[in-house]
C-alpha positions in Angstrom: -56.8 46.7 80.5 -56.6 47.3 76.8 -59.8 47.8 74.9 -60.9 44.9 72.8 -63.1 44.4 69.8 -65.9 43.3 72.1 -65.7 46.2 74.6 -65.5 48.7 71.7 -68.4 47.0 69.9 -66.2 46.5 66.8 -67.4 42.8 66.6 -70.9 44.1 65.9 -69.8 46.2 62.9 -70.2 44.9 59.4 -67.2 43.4 57.6 -66.9 46.5 55.4 -67.0 48.8 58.4 -64.3 46.8 60.2 -62.1 46.9 57.1 -62.6 50.7 56.8 -61.8 51.1 60.5 -58.6 49.0 60.2 -57.5 51.1 57.2 -58.2 54.3 59.2 -56.2 53.1 62.2 -53.4 51.9 59.9 -53.2 55.4 58.3 -52.7 57.0 61.8 -49.9 54.5 62.5 -48.3 55.0 59.1 -47.9 58.7 59.4 -46.3 58.6 62.8 -42.5 58.8 63.1 -41.3 55.3 63.8 -39.8 54.8 67.2 -36.3 53.5 67.2 -36.2 49.7 67.6 -32.6 49.9 68.8 -31.1 51.2 72.0 -28.1 53.5 71.9 -25.9 50.7 73.0 -27.2 48.4 70.2 -26.8 51.2 67.6 -23.2 51.8 68.7 -22.4 48.1 68.6 -23.8 48.0 65.0 -21.6 51.0 64.0 -18.6 49.3 65.5 -19.3 46.1 63.6 -19.8 47.9 60.3 -16.6 49.8 60.8 -14.8 46.5 61.5 -16.3 45.0 58.4 -15.4 48.0 56.3 -11.8 47.8 57.6 -11.5 44.1 56.7 -14.0 43.2 53.9 -12.1 40.1 53.0 -12.5 38.7 56.5 -15.9 37.1 56.0 -17.4 33.6 55.9 -19.8 33.0 53.0 -23.4 32.2 54.0 -23.3 28.8 52.3 -20.4 27.8 54.5 -22.1 29.0 57.7 -25.2 27.2 56.7 -23.4 24.0 55.9 -21.5 24.1 59.3 -24.8 24.7 61.2 -26.5 21.9 59.4 -23.6 19.6 60.1 -23.8 20.3 63.8 -27.5 19.5 63.7 -27.1 16.3 61.8 -23.9 14.6 63.0 
């Protein structure tokens, strides 16, 4: 079970103490190296898609057109 504000007694701290604690915790998170949010498979797929886009930059559909088509499907 994860510790909670109640089991750690944080709920009994003053507002200023809780804010100071949050800032201290945030600082420990901020300085850590971020873990990769993508798997190797996802990263490779993105590289492939970027390469395909770079090879054919004219082969795109503008966002406005994609949005209009999606909205048309929702509101027949």
